[in-house]
N, C-alpha and C positions, 0 to 999 in steps of 0.2 A: 499419513500419506494415503491418497486415494489409490486403491488397487488397479484402477483403470489406467494409471499413469506409471511409467517406469520409475525405478528407484533413483535414477540419476537426476530427478527433478530437484529444484532448489528446496532448501529448508523452508518450512511453513508454506509450502505450495498448496494452493487451493483454487477451485473454480468458484467464483462468487455467483455468476449467472452465465447465460449463454454467450455474453459479450465481454466478460471481465474475469481475469484470473489474477492471482497475486502470489507473491513469494519473496524469497531472498535472492541473492545474487545468482544468476544462472550460469552454468558452464556452457561451453560451446556446444556440447552434446545436447544439453537441455534446450538451447535455442533452436537447434535443428528439429528437435522433437516438437517444440511449440509450433514451429512453422508447418511441420507435417500434420499437426492436429488442427490447423486452421487459424492460428493466431496471425494477425496482420501487422500488429504494432507492438513494440516493446517500449514502455516508459520507464526510464531509469531515474530514480530520485536521489541517487548518490552524488554528493559533491566531491568527495575525496577521490583522489586517484585519476588524474587526467589521462594517463596512459591506459588505465583500465577502461575508461569511457571510450577512448578511441578503439581499443581492441574489441570491446563489445559492439560498437557501431559497425565495425567490419564484419563481425560474425552475423549480426542482425541483417545487414544489407545482403551479405552472401547467401543467407537463407531466404531472401526475397521479402523481408519484412521492413517496416519503417522504424528506425530508431528515433526516439524523442527523449530529450533530457530536460528534466525539471530539477536541477540540483539544489539541495539545501541541506544544512546540518540540522538534525533534529534538536540538538541542544539549544539552538537559537530560535526555533519555531519558524514561522513563515508569515508573510503579509497576506492580507485578505485578497489583494489583487493577484498575487502569485497563486493562491489557492483557487481563485475563480478561473484562472487560465488552466490550471491543472485539471480541475473538474470538467471544464469544457473539452479538454483533450481526451479525457476518459470516455466521453460519449459522442465525440465528433463522428458523424457517419463515415467520413473518409478513412477513419482509423480502423473500422471494422472491429474484429475481436482484439482486445488489448490485454497484454500481460504487464502489470505494474510491479516494480520491485525497488527495494533498497538493499542494503547489505544483508541484514538478517530477517527481513520481512516482518519485523516486529514493531517498529516505532514509526518511521516515516510512512511506510506502506499502510500501517494500521490507521494513521491519521487520514490518509487519502481515501481509503476504502470506507471508513466510518463516515466521513463527510459525504462520500458518494451515496451511501445508504440513506442518509437523512435528506440530502438535497434532491437526489434523482429518484429515490424509491419511497420517500415519505416515511422512513422509519423514525421511531422515537429516538431522540439523541442518546438517552441512557442505554437503551437496548442496543443501539448501533455500537456504542463504546464498549459495552460488555462483549458483544459478539465479535467485533472486528479489531479490537485493540487488546483488551484484557485476555480474551480467550486465545490470542496468538502470542501471548507472552509479554506484552507491554507492561512494564512496572511503573507505577506512579512513584517516582523517586526524585531526589534532588537533581540528578543529572539530566533527566528527560522531562522535567516538569513543564517545559515550554510546549511540549507536544499537546498535553491536555489543556494547557492555557490557550494555545492557538485554536484548538477545537472549540472550546467554550466561547472564545472571542468571535470566531468566525460565525458561529450559530447564534450569537447574542444570547447565550444561556444566562439564567439568573445567577447572581453572585453567590448564592448558596449551593450551586451545583458542585458536587464534590467527587472527582474521580477517585480519590483515595477512599472515600466511604464506599463507593461502588466496589472497588477492589477488595476491601475488607469484608463486605457483605458476601461477595462471591466466594472468598476463602472460607467464610463461616458456613456457607451452604455445602461446600465440599467436605468439610470436616465431619 
């Protein structure tokens, strides 16, 4: 957690750059803080919980921000067209400063931010995956394998690109 931000901010909360922040599911208090700190738009990637989405939309509007929903389940991945629209929403000038989140800020959010780094900031795909997915707790496992497959497919990475190998190399470097 960044000491410049209060402790009530969402799990895995982080500022990516001047216009993009990321994290897990925000509380009402966190949404108010985001608005007070200049965030204009909240992009929610959660598909589960229609009542939760409605409640969050009320909180976001009440705080004077724009709520946007790009709901998907990480276990199923996402289509290229869906991700194109999401990436456009992350940088659309009318959206100003954006906070993007899913439930835990680890899987769907990591996919969105890693793609953002490659597409809009020119990062190397492996470096983006290490920095924005693995470092935030995404695990390459059976349940969430579609997250990394979606990433590789969207970026048209070679068939030998291995998120599991990257994860194992990172673990070896820490040991």
